[in-house]
C-alpha positions as CSV (number, residue, x, y, z in Angstrom):
1,X,0.0,0.0,0.0
2,X,1.2,3.5,-0.8
3,X,1.9,5.8,2.2
4,X,-1.4,7.2,3.3
5,X,-1.5,10.8,4.3
6,X,-4.6,11.4,6.3
7,X,-6.4,14.6,5.3
8,X,-6.5,17.4,7.8
9,X,-9.7,18.4,9.4
10,X,-10.1,21.5,7.2
11,X,-10.0,19.2,4.1
12,X,-12.4,16.7,5.7
13,X,-14.9,19.5,6.4
14,X,-14.5,21.0,2.9
15,X,-15.2,17.5,1.4
16,X,-18.3,17.2,3.6
17,X,-19.5,20.6,2.6
18,X,-19.1,19.7,-1.1
19,X,-21.1,16.5,-0.5
20,X,-24.0,18.5,1.0
21,X,-23.9,21.0,-1.8
22,X,-24.2,18.1,-4.2
23,X,-27.3,17.0,-2.4
24,X,-28.7,20.5,-2.4
25,X,-28.1,21.0,-6.1
26,X,-29.4,17.5,-7.0
27,X,-32.6,18.2,-5.2
28,X,-33.0,21.6,-6.8
29,X,-32.4,20.2,-10.3
30,X,-34.7,17.2,-10.0
31,X,-37.6,19.2,-8.4
32,X,-37.3,21.9,-11.0
33,X,-37.2,19.4,-13.8
34,X,-39.9,17.3,-12.4
35,X,-37.9,14.2,-13.0
36,X,-34.8,12.4,-11.7
37,X,-33.4,10.3,-8.9
38,X,-32.6,12.6,-5.9
39,X,-32.4,9.8,-3.4
40,X,-29.8,8.0,-5.5
41,X,-27.8,11.2,-5.8
42,X,-27.9,11.7,-2.0
43,X,-26.4,8.2,-1.3
44,X,-23.3,8.9,-3.5
45,X,-22.6,12.5,-2.4
46,X,-19.5,11.8,-0.2
47,X,-18.2,9.2,-2.8
48,X,-18.2,11.8,-5.5
49,X,-16.9,14.6,-3.3
50,X,-13.8,12.5,-2.4
51,X,-13.3,11.2,-5.9
52,X,-13.4,14.6,-7.7
53,X,-11.7,16.8,-5.0
54,X,-9.3,14.5,-3.2
55,X,-8.5,11.5,-5.4
56,X,-8.8,12.1,-9.1
57,X,-6.3,14.0,-11.1
58,X,-7.6,16.0,-14.0
59,X,-7.8,19.4,-15.7
60,X,-11.2,20.9,-14.9
61,X,-10.9,23.3,-17.8
62,X,-9.9,20.6,-20.3
63,X,-12.2,17.7,-19.6
64,X,-11.4,15.5,-22.6
65,X,-7.6,15.8,-22.0
66,X,-6.2,12.4,-22.6
67,X,-4.0,12.6,-19.5
68,X,-6.9,13.1,-17.1
69,X,-8.2,10.3,-14.8
70,X,-11.4,8.9,-16.2
71,X,-14.7,8.6,-14.4
72,X,-17.6,6.4,-15.6
73,X,-20.9,6.5,-13.8
74,X,-22.4,3.1,-14.5
75,X,-25.0,4.2,-12.0
76,X,-26.3,6.6,-14.6
77,X,-29.3,7.8,-12.6
78,X,-27.0,9.9,-10.4
79,X,-26.5,12.2,-13.4
80,X,-27.8,15.3,-11.4
81,X,-25.1,14.7,-8.8
82,X,-22.5,14.5,-11.7
83,X,-23.8,17.8,-13.1
84,X,-23.7,19.3,-9.7
85,X,-20.1,18.2,-9.3
86,X,-19.1,20.2,-12.4
87,X,-20.8,23.2,-10.9
88,X,-18.4,22.7,-7.9
89,X,-15.4,22.6,-10.3
90,X,-16.6,25.8,-12.0
91,X,-17.2,24.2,-15.4
92,X,-20.9,24.8,-15.2
93,X,-23.1,27.5,-13.7
94,X,-25.5,26.6,-11.0
95,X,-28.4,28.1,-12.9
96,X,-27.9,25.5,-15.7
97,X,-29.0,22.7,-13.4
98,X,-32.5,24.0,-13.4
99,X,-32.8,23.0,-17.1
100,X,-32.5,19.3,-16.2
101,X,-34.5,17.1,-18.6
102,X,-35.9,20.1,-20.5
103,X,-36.0,19.5,-24.3
104,X,-33.6,22.4,-25.1
105,X,-31.0,21.3,-22.4
106,X,-28.0,19.1,-22.8
107,X,-28.5,17.9,-19.2
108,X,-30.4,14.7,-19.7
109,X,-31.9,12.4,-17.1
110,X,-29.1,9.9,-17.7
111,X,-25.7,11.3,-18.6
112,X,-24.8,11.2,-22.3
113,X,-21.9,12.4,-24.5
114,X,-23.8,15.6,-25.3
115,X,-22.1,16.8,-22.2
116,X,-18.4,17.4,-22.7
117,X,-17.6,15.7,-19.4
118,X,-19.2,12.3,-20.4
119,X,-17.3,9.8,-22.5
120,X,-20.1,7.3,-23.1
121,X,-23.8,6.9,-22.3
122,X,-24.5,4.4,-19.5
123,X,-28.3,4.7,-19.0
124,X,-28.7,0.9,-19.5
125,X,-27.3,-0.4,-16.2
126,X,-24.5,-2.9,-15.9
127,X,-22.4,-1.6,-18.9
128,X,-20.2,1.0,-17.4
129,X,-17.6,-1.3,-15.9
130,X,-16.9,-2.9,-19.2
131,X,-16.3,0.5,-20.8
132,X,-14.0,1.4,-17.8
133,X,-12.1,-1.8,-18.5
134,X,-11.5,-0.7,-22.1
135,X,-10.2,2.6,-20.8
136,X,-8.0,1.0,-18.1
137,X,-6.6,-1.5,-20.6
138,X,-5.7,1.3,-23.0
139,X,-4.1,3.2,-20.1
140,X,-2.0,0.3,-18.9
141,X,-1.0,-1.6,-22.0
142,X,-1.4,0.8,-24.9
143,X,-0.8,4.3,-23.7
144,X,1.4,3.0,-20.8
145,X,0.3,6.1,-18.9
146,X,-0.4,7.1,-15.3
147,X,-4.1,8.0,-15.6
148,X,-6.5,5.9,-13.6
149,X,-10.1,4.9,-14.2
150,X,-12.9,5.1,-11.7
151,X,-16.3,3.5,-12.2
152,X,-19.3,4.2,-9.9
153,X,-21.7,1.2,-9.7
154,X,-25.1,0.8,-8.0
155,X,-25.9,-2.4,-6.0
156,X,-28.9,-3.1,-8.3
157,X,-26.7,-3.6,-11.3
158,X,-24.5,-6.1,-9.4
159,X,-27.0,-8.7,-10.6
160,X,-26.2,-8.0,-14.3
161,X,-24.2,-10.7,-16.0
162,X,-22.3,-8.2,-18.2
163,X,-20.9,-6.6,-15.1
164,X,-19.3,-9.8,-14.0
165,X,-17.9,-10.4,-17.5
166,X,-16.1,-7.1,-16.9
167,X,-15.0,-8.2,-13.4
168,X,-13.4,-11.3,-14.9
169,X,-11.7,-9.2,-17.7
170,X,-10.2,-6.7,-15.2
171,X,-8.9,-9.4,-13.0
172,X,-7.4,-11.5,-15.8
173,X,-5.5,-8.5,-17.2
174,X,-4.5,-7.2,-13.8
175,X,-6.0,-3.8,-14.3
176,X,-4.5,-2.2,-11.2
177,X,-5.3,1.2,-12.6
178,X,-9.1,0.5,-12.3
179,X,-11.2,1.2,-9.2
180,X,-14.9,0.3,-9.0
181,X,-16.9,2.0,-6.3
182,X,-20.1,0.2,-5.3
183,X,-22.8,2.2,-3.8
184,X,-24.6,-0.3,-1.7
185,X,-27.7,1.6,-0.5
186,X,-29.9,-1.6,-0.6
187,X,-33.0,0.1,-1.9
188,X,-33.7,-0.6,-5.6
189,X,-36.4,0.5,-8.0
190,X,-39.2,-1.8,-6.9
191,X,-37.9,-3.5,-3.8
192,X,-34.8,-4.1,-1.7
193,X,-31.8,-5.7,-3.6
194,X,-31.4,-9.3,-2.6
195,X,-28.2,-8.9,-0.6
196,X,-29.4,-5.7,1.0
197,X,-26.7,-4.3,3.3
198,X,-24.7,-7.5,3.6
199,X,-21.6,-5.9,2.3
200,X,-19.3,-8.7,3.3
201,X,-21.1,-10.9,0.7
202,X,-20.3,-8.4,-2.0
203,X,-16.7,-8.4,-0.7
204,X,-16.4,-12.2,-1.0
205,X,-17.8,-12.2,-4.5
206,X,-15.4,-9.5,-5.7
207,X,-12.4,-11.3,-4.1
208,X,-13.5,-14.6,-5.8
209,X,-13.2,-12.7,-9.1
210,X,-9.6,-11.7,-8.2
211,X,-10.3,-8.1,-7.0
212,X,-9.0,-6.4,-3.9
213,X,-12.2,-5.5,-2.0
214,X,-12.5,-2.9,0.7
215,X,-15.6,-2.2,2.8
216,X,-16.2,1.4,3.9
217,X,-18.9,3.6,5.4
218,X,-19.8,5.3,2.2
219,X,-20.7,8.5,4.1
220,X,-17.4,8.7,5.9
221,X,-15.0,11.1,4.1
222,X,-12.1,9.8,6.1
223,X,-12.7,6.1,5.2
224,X,-13.2,6.9,1.6
225,X,-10.0,8.9,1.4
226,X,-8.1,6.0,3.0
227,X,-9.6,3.3,0.8
228,X,-9.1,5.2,-2.4
229,X,-5.4,5.7,-1.6
230,X,-4.8,1.9,-1.4
231,X,-3.5,0.2,-4.5
232,X,-2.4,-3.3,-5.3
233,X,-1.3,-5.2,-8.4
234,X,-5.0,-6.0,-9.1
235,X,-8.2,-4.0,-9.6
236,X,-9.8,-2.5,-6.5
237,X,-13.4,-2.6,-5.5
238,X,-14.6,-0.1,-2.8
239,X,-17.8,-1.5,-1.3
240,X,-19.5,1.6,0.2
241,X,-22.3,1.0,2.6
242,X,-24.6,3.9,2.1
243,X,-28.2,5.1,2.9
244,X,-30.5,5.9,0.1
245,X,-31.7,9.5,0.4
246,X,-28.9,10.3,3.0
247,X,-29.3,13.8,4.4
248,X,-33.1,14.0,3.9
249,X,-34.6,12.2,6.9
250,X,-38.1,12.0,5.4
251,X,-36.9,9.7,2.6
252,X,-33.8,8.0,4.1
253,X,-33.7,4.3,3.5
254,X,-37.3,4.2,2.3
255,X,-38.8,2.4,-0.7
256,X,-41.1,4.2,-3.1
257,X,-38.8,7.1,-3.9
258,X,-37.0,5.7,-6.8
259,X,-37.2,8.2,-9.8
260,X,-39.3,10.6,-7.7
261,X,-38.2,14.2,-7.3
262,X,-39.1,15.7,-3.9
263,X,-42.4,17.8,-3.9
264,X,-41.7,21.5,-3.7
265,X,-42.6,21.9,0.0
266,X,-40.5,18.8,1.0
267,X,-37.6,20.0,-1.2
268,X,-37.6,23.4,0.5
269,X,-37.5,21.9,4.0
270,X,-34.7,19.5,2.9
271,X,-32.7,22.3,1.4
272,X,-32.9,24.4,4.5
273,X,-31.8,21.5,6.7
274,X,-28.9,20.6,4.4
275,X,-27.8,24.2,4.2
276,X,-27.5,24.3,8.0
277,X,-25.1,21.4,7.8
278,X,-22.6,23.2,5.7
279,X,-20.0,24.6,8.1
280,X,-17.7,27.5,7.5
281,X,-14.4,26.4,6.0
282,X,-11.7,28.7,4.6
283,X,-10.2,25.8,2.7
284,X,-10.9,25.7,-1.1
285,X,-10.2,22.4,-2.7
286,X,-8.8,22.0,-6.2
287,X,-8.3,18.8,-8.2
288,X,-4.7,17.8,-8.6
289,X,-3.2,18.0,-12.1
290,X,-2.5,14.7,-13.9
291,X,0.8,13.4,-15.1
292,X,1.4,14.5,-18.7
293,X,2.7,11.1,-19.9
294,X,0.1,9.9,-22.4
295,X,1.6,9.7,-25.9
296,X,0.0,11.9,-28.6
297,X,-2.2,10.0,-31.0
298,X,-3.7,11.0,-34.4
299,X,-6.5,9.0,-35.8
300,X,-6.9,11.1,-39.0
301,X,-6.4,9.5,-42.4
302,X,-5.8,5.9,-41.3
303,X,-4.9,4.3,-44.6
304,X,-3.8,1.1,-46.2
305,X,-0.1,1.2,-47.3
306,X,-0.9,-0.1,-50.7
307,X,-3.7,-1.3,-53.0
308,X,-5.1,-4.9,-52.7
309,X,-2.9,-7.5,-54.2
310,X,-5.5,-10.1,-55.2
311,X,-5.3,-11.6,-58.7
312,X,-8.2,-12.4,-61.1
313,X,-9.6,-15.8,-60.5
314,X,-8.1,-16.1,-57.0
315,X,-10.5,-17.4,-54.3
316,X,-10.7,-16.3,-50.7
317,X,-13.3,-16.2,-47.9
318,X,-14.2,-12.6,-47.0
319,X,-13.5,-13.5,-43.3
320,X,-9.9,-14.3,-44.2
321,X,-9.7,-11.2,-46.4
322,X,-10.8,-9.3,-43.3
323,X,-8.1,-10.7,-41.1
324,X,-5.4,-10.0,-43.8
325,X,-6.8,-6.4,-44.2
326,X,-6.7,-5.8,-40.5
327,X,-3.1,-6.9,-40.3
328,X,-2.2,-4.8,-43.3
329,X,-3.8,-1.6,-42.0
330,X,-2.3,-2.3,-38.6
331,X,1.2,-2.6,-40.2
332,X,1.0,1.1,-41.2
333,X,-1.0,2.5,-38.4
334,X,0.0,1.8,-34.8
335,X,-3.3,3.2,-33.4
336,X,-5.2,0.2,-34.8
337,X,-6.2,-2.3,-32.1
338,X,-8.0,-5.6,-32.6
339,X,-10.4,-7.3,-30.1
340,X,-12.0,-10.7,-30.4
341,X,-14.4,-12.9,-28.5
342,X,-12.5,-16.3,-28.5
343,X,-13.1,-16.7,-32.2
344,X,-10.0,-15.3,-33.7
345,X,-9.3,-18.5,-35.7
346,X,-12.8,-18.1,-37.2
347,X,-12.8,-14.4,-37.8
348,X,-9.2,-14.6,-38.9
349,X,-8.2,-11.8,-36.6
350,X,-5.5,-14.2,-35.5
351,X,-3.5,-12.9,-38.5
352,X,-3.4,-9.5,-36.7
353,X,-2.8,-11.2,-33.4
354,X,0.3,-13.1,-34.7
355,X,1.8,-9.9,-36.1
356,X,0.9,-7.4,-33.4
357,X,0.2,-9.3,-30.1
358,X,0.6,-6.2,-28.0
359,X,-2.3,-4.6,-29.8
360,X,-4.6,-7.6,-29.7
361,X,-7.1,-7.9,-26.9
362,X,-8.7,-11.3,-26.3
363,X,-12.0,-10.8,-24.6
364,X,-12.9,-14.5,-24.6
365,X,-16.5,-15.7,-24.8
366,X,-18.0,-12.6,-23.4
367,X,-19.4,-10.6,-26.3
368,X,-21.3,-8.1,-24.2
369,X,-18.2,-7.1,-22.5
370,X,-16.2,-7.1,-25.7
371,X,-18.4,-4.4,-27.2
372,X,-18.1,-2.3,-24.0
373,X,-14.4,-2.8,-23.9
374,X,-14.2,-1.7,-27.5
375,X,-16.1,1.5,-26.6
376,X,-13.7,2.2,-23.8
377,X,-10.6,1.6,-26.0
378,X,-12.0,4.0,-28.6
379,X,-12.9,6.8,-26.2
380,X,-11.1,10.1,-26.3
381,X,-9.8,9.1,-29.7
382,X,-7.0,6.9,-28.4
383,X,-7.4,3.9,-30.8
384,X,-9.0,2.7,-34.0
385,X,-10.8,-0.3,-32.7
386,X,-11.9,-3.4,-34.6
387,X,-13.8,-6.1,-32.6
388,X,-14.8,-9.4,-34.2
389,X,-16.8,-12.5,-33.4
390,X,-19.5,-14.7,-35.1
391,X,-22.3,-12.6,-36.6
392,X,-24.8,-14.6,-34.6
393,X,-23.2,-13.7,-31.3
394,X,-23.7,-10.0,-31.6
395,X,-27.3,-10.6,-30.8
396,X,-26.4,-11.1,-27.1
397,X,-24.6,-7.8,-27.1
398,X,-27.4,-5.7,-28.7
399,X,-27.9,-3.8,-25.5
400,X,-24.3,-2.7,-25.7
401,X,-24.5,-1.9,-29.4
402,X,-27.5,0.4,-28.7
403,X,-25.4,2.2,-26.0
404,X,-22.6,2.5,-28.6
405,X,-25.0,4.2,-30.9
406,X,-26.3,6.6,-28.3
407,X,-22.7,7.4,-27.3
408,X,-21.7,8.0,-30.9
409,X,-18.8,5.7,-30.3
410,X,-16.4,5.1,-33.2
411,X,-16.1,1.3,-33.1
412,X,-15.7,-1.2,-36.0
413,X,-17.3,-4.6,-35.7
414,X,-16.9,-7.7,-37.9
415,X,-19.3,-10.6,-37.8
416,X,-18.2,-13.7,-39.6
417,X,-20.2,-16.9,-40.6
418,X,-23.1,-14.7,-41.6
419,X,-26.2,-16.1,-43.2
420,X,-26.3,-19.8,-44.1
421,X,-22.5,-20.1,-44.3
422,X,-22.0,-22.0,-41.0
423,X,-23.8,-24.8,-42.8
424,X,-23.5,-28.0,-40.8
425,X,-23.3,-26.1,-37.5
426,X,-26.9,-25.3,-37.8
427,X,-29.1,-22.2,-37.2
428,X,-27.9,-21.3,-33.7
429,X,-24.6,-20.1,-35.3
430,X,-26.0,-18.6,-38.4
431,X,-26.1,-14.8,-38.5
432,X,-29.5,-14.3,-40.0
433,X,-30.7,-11.2,-37.9
434,X,-27.5,-9.2,-37.9
435,X,-28.4,-6.7,-40.7
436,X,-31.7,-6.0,-39.1
437,X,-30.0,-5.3,-35.8
438,X,-27.4,-2.9,-37.2
439,X,-29.9,-1.2,-39.6
440,X,-31.9,-0.1,-36.5
441,X,-28.9,1.7,-35.0
442,X,-29.1,5.4,-36.1
443,X,-25.3,5.8,-36.2
444,X,-24.5,2.5,-37.9
445,X,-22.8,1.8,-41.3
446,X,-23.1,-1.7,-42.7
447,X,-20.5,-3.0,-45.1
448,X,-21.3,-6.3,-46.9
449,X,-18.2,-7.0,-49.1
450,X,-18.4,-9.8,-51.6
451,X,-14.7,-10.6,-52.4
452,X,-11.2,-9.9,-51.1
453,X,-10.8,-6.5,-52.8
454,X,-14.1,-5.1,-51.5
455,X,-13.4,-6.5,-48.0
456,X,-10.0,-4.8,-47.8
457,X,-11.6,-1.5,-48.9
458,X,-14.4,-2.0,-46.3
459,X,-11.8,-2.3,-43.6
460,X,-10.1,0.9,-44.7
461,X,-13.3,2.8,-45.0
462,X,-14.6,1.6,-41.6
463,X,-11.4,2.9,-40.0
464,X,-12.2,6.4,-41.3
465,X,-16.0,6.4,-40.8
466,X,-17.6,7.8,-37.7
467,X,-20.1,5.8,-35.6
468,X,-20.6,2.1,-35.4
469,X,-19.4,0.2,-38.4
470,X,-20.3,-3.4,-39.1
471,X,-18.6,-5.6,-41.6
472,X,-20.5,-8.8,-42.6
473,X,-18.2,-11.6,-43.7
474,X,-18.8,-15.2,-44.8
475,X,-17.2,-18.6,-44.2
476,X,-16.7,-20.1,-47.6
477,X,-14.3,-19.0,-50.4
478,X,-15.4,-17.0,-53.4
479,X,-13.7,-15.7,-56.5
480,X,-12.6,-12.1,-57.0
481,X,-15.1,-9.8,-58.6
482,X,-13.1,-6.6,-58.6
483,X,-9.6,-5.7,-59.7
484,X,-7.2,-4.1,-57.3
485,X,-7.6,-0.5,-58.5
486,X,-11.4,-0.4,-58.0
487,X,-12.5,2.5,-55.9
488,X,-15.1,2.1,-53.2
489,X,-17.1,4.6,-51.2
490,X,-19.6,4.4,-48.3
491,X,-23.1,4.5,-49.8
492,X,-22.0,3.8,-53.4
493,X,-23.2,0.6,-55.1
494,X,-21.5,-1.2,-57.9
495,X,-23.1,-2.4,-61.1
496,X,-21.2,-5.6,-61.7
497,X,-23.1,-7.0,-64.7
498,X,-25.1,-5.2,-67.3
499,X,-26.1,-4.8,-71.0
500,X,-28.4,-2.6,-73.0
501,X,-30.9,-5.5,-73.2
502,X,-31.3,-6.1,-69.5
503,X,-34.8,-7.0,-68.4
504,X,-34.5,-7.3,-64.6
505,X,-32.2,-5.8,-62.0
506,X,-31.0,-8.2,-59.3
507,X,-29.5,-6.7,-56.1
508,X,-27.4,-9.1,-54.0
509,X,-24.4,-9.1,-51.7
510,X,-21.9,-11.5,-50.3
511,X,-22.3,-15.1,-51.3
512,X,-25.7,-14.4,-53.0
513,X,-23.9,-11.8,-55.3
514,X,-21.9,-14.7,-56.7
515,X,-25.0,-16.7,-57.2
516,X,-26.7,-13.8,-58.9
517,X,-23.8,-13.4,-61.3
518,X,-23.9,-17.1,-62.1
519,X,-27.6,-16.9,-62.8
520,X,-27.1,-13.9,-65.1
521,X,-24.5,-15.9,-67.1
522,X,-26.8,-18.9,-67.2
523,X,-29.8,-16.9,-68.4
524,X,-27.8,-15.4,-71.3
525,X,-28.2,-18.8,-73.0
526,X,-32.0,-18.2,-73.0
527,X,-31.6,-14.7,-74.3
528,X,-32.7,-13.3,-70.9
529,X,-30.5,-10.5,-69.8
530,X,-30.1,-9.5,-66.1
531,X,-28.4,-6.4,-64.5
532,X,-26.7,-7.2,-61.2
533,X,-25.9,-4.6,-58.5
534,X,-23.6,-5.0,-55.5
535,X,-24.9,-2.5,-52.9
536,X,-21.5,-2.8,-50.9
537,X,-23.1,-0.9,-48.0
538,X,-26.5,-1.9,-46.9
539,X,-26.7,1.2,-44.7
540,X,-26.5,3.8,-46.2
541,X,-28.0,2.2,-49.3
542,X,-27.2,3.7,-52.7
543,X,-30.9,4.5,-53.5
544,X,-30.2,6.5,-56.7
545,X,-28.2,3.7,-58.4
546,X,-30.8,1.1,-57.5
547,X,-33.7,3.2,-58.6
548,X,-32.1,4.4,-61.8
549,X,-31.1,1.0,-63.0
550,X,-34.4,-0.6,-62.0
551,X,-36.1,2.0,-64.2
552,X,-33.7,1.0,-67.0
553,X,-34.7,-2.6,-66.7
554,X,-38.5,-2.1,-67.1
555,X,-39.0,-1.4,-63.4
556,X,-38.3,-5.0,-62.4
557,X,-36.1,-5.7,-59.4
558,X,-35.3,-8.8,-57.3
559,X,-33.3,-8.8,-54.1
560,X,-31.4,-11.8,-52.8
561,X,-30.0,-12.1,-49.3
562,X,-28.8,-14.9,-46.9
563,X,-30.7,-13.2,-44.1
564,X,-34.2,-13.5,-42.7
565,X,-36.9,-11.5,-44.6
566,X,-37.3,-9.0,-41.8
567,X,-34.9,-6.1,-41.6
568,X,-32.3,-7.0,-44.2
569,X,-31.4,-6.0,-47.7
570,X,-34.8,-6.6,-49.2
571,X,-36.5,-4.3,-46.7
572,X,-33.9,-1.7,-47.2
573,X,-34.6,-1.8,-51.0
574,X,-38.3,-1.7,-50.3
575,X,-37.9,1.5,-48.3
576,X,-35.8,3.0,-51.1
577,X,-38.6,2.3,-53.6
578,X,-41.4,3.4,-51.3
579,X,-42.1,6.6,-53.3
580,X,-41.7,5.0,-56.7
581,X,-44.8,3.7,-58.7
582,X,-45.1,0.9,-61.2
583,X,-42.1,-1.1,-59.8
584,X,-42.3,-4.9,-59.7
585,X,-40.3,-6.2,-56.7
586,X,-39.6,-9.8,-55.7
587,X,-37.6,-10.6,-52.6
588,X,-35.6,-13.8,-52.0
589,X,-34.5,-14.5,-48.4
590,X,-34.4,-17.2,-45.7
591,X,-38.1,-17.8,-44.9
592,X,-37.8,-20.1,-41.9
593,X,-35.4,-21.4,-39.2
594,X,-32.8,-23.3,-41.3
595,X,-31.6,-26.8,-40.8
596,X,-28.0,-28.1,-40.9
597,X,-26.4,-28.9,-44.2
598,X,-23.7,-27.9,-46.5
599,X,-23.8,-24.2,-47.4
600,X,-24.4,-24.7,-51.1
601,X,-27.2,-27.2,-50.3
602,X,-28.9,-24.7,-47.9
603,X,-28.8,-22.0,-50.6
604,X,-30.7,-24.3,-52.9
605,X,-33.2,-25.4,-50.2
606,X,-34.0,-21.9,-49.2
607,X,-34.2,-20.6,-52.8
608,X,-31.0,-18.4,-52.9
609,X,-28.8,-20.3,-55.3
610,X,-28.2,-19.7,-59.0
611,X,-31.2,-21.8,-60.2
612,X,-33.6,-20.2,-57.8
613,X,-32.6,-16.7,-58.8
614,X,-32.9,-17.7,-62.5
615,X,-36.3,-19.1,-61.9
616,X,-37.4,-15.9,-60.1
617,X,-36.2,-13.8,-63.1
618,X,-38.2,-16.0,-65.5
619,X,-41.3,-15.8,-63.4
620,X,-41.1,-12.0,-63.1
621,X,-40.7,-11.6,-66.8
622,X,-43.5,-14.0,-67.5
623,X,-45.8,-12.4,-65.0
624,X,-45.1,-9.0,-66.5
625,X,-45.8,-10.2,-70.0
626,X,-49.1,-11.9,-69.0
627,X,-50.2,-8.7,-67.3
628,X,-50.0,-6.8,-70.6
């Protein structure tokens, strides 16, 4: 343990005063806004006072400085206390607090990155510690810097499985620069939490996960100062026994006050009482400045060192092309970091791992935590992050993906074994919902490359595209479609097969693009001509190209996708054509839960192979002719 210097009485009193001012301002803000969690804010007042004015090192006038200590409030409902803390530092004016939850205000009910002092949104409980792990991992192993990471947790979220994934991750990587502070106030939203105030049980659980766990009175400034000064070669959990609504006797330790601001008369009485507890103190506290030892990083213009080197006729699975592209871009850009969820031999991120082991983070079979760690690694523009696993496994991390979207996080994700390509492994490992998931995220870009060249271009574009980027890759090998000097852009489709006599437009991607091209060649023998479009990005979709070419092919269009009907390429094209009249549209997709089988057999069974596409084209032409 480091030498502990007990704070003098003036410092102790100043910290107590700050805590009570946090309570006062939290009550004022929530009562004025008519919404919020004042009792939760009251239980963490001393914790936040000690953290921000005795323990953390940061520049209060430069909140995103990459040398600053980090603070993540996974207990996101204490946002008013966080806002009040920035009033204490002078970053905000007290009058701004009264705009809490108003439509014109940046002060939301749960903290979000609209505020300059918030790195990620954490309104969905249980995610903050995973984000903090990503920050701490970056600090210890990538930046090799002195900054520390503090994460505030509520006892209700200690029942969330994602949080314990993060506990395991932090212990395994010995993140001794990470401190989790658990606010154990025992009163949850609808009832008492199961362990209530049995803090020793929390301690044993944390220790079982490899953490150093210290029990404190969460309202004792002295105990908090001492506990937060103790470090070991392992992550630290401060288990703070607190009282919900502390400082407001009428609501202390009482159920029924969750997410309820105090009525005006009760608030006025509480404010008067709390004001009387603030004693005169001549000491003014200031946060300590951080060590300026983080290396400068620039994430602008992350580029490939050369054009793709694939040859015509060469075959490669897009998942392998992804792994090779990741290693290639990492060779030229030291800010590129790769994460994986115990699938690096399947996603082919092991190619990057073998070349750059110090920039590879194995997150094991914990996909929820992997996405959170990716958000933490990418925060404050420290790294260009690529995280990969099976496409089907991103379903379990959708809560975290939504948070990444709200946070406007710049993370790149790759899902392999998409669609029917897992074949014999069966439907549980087939990514058949992934496009629907990512299309629903407002900040997402979806790349669906179809060969080695377009995959390499997708990796480079993703590295330079803001928001959540998703690259969908397949298991089986396919031939090259593009030559190495082909240019690709987000939202720009490619017409890969056309003639002046084309009668139908077919839009397909990935393995189904190759089937569509085979169908087009086959139909030539029957004097039926088909135009084939590769959308390249499913979101944003190149609406103009699709509409223009469909008009040129007698307003006939067929979409083909190895995805369920709901939410995928077909629905994206339907939306694009919503304002068009006279178009004839046919969609081919997976219509039911698939069975096991070889991928090429499954494409035939579910009507996505060359013959099925050709038959759909014939039927559309025949139907149109009969209609005349």
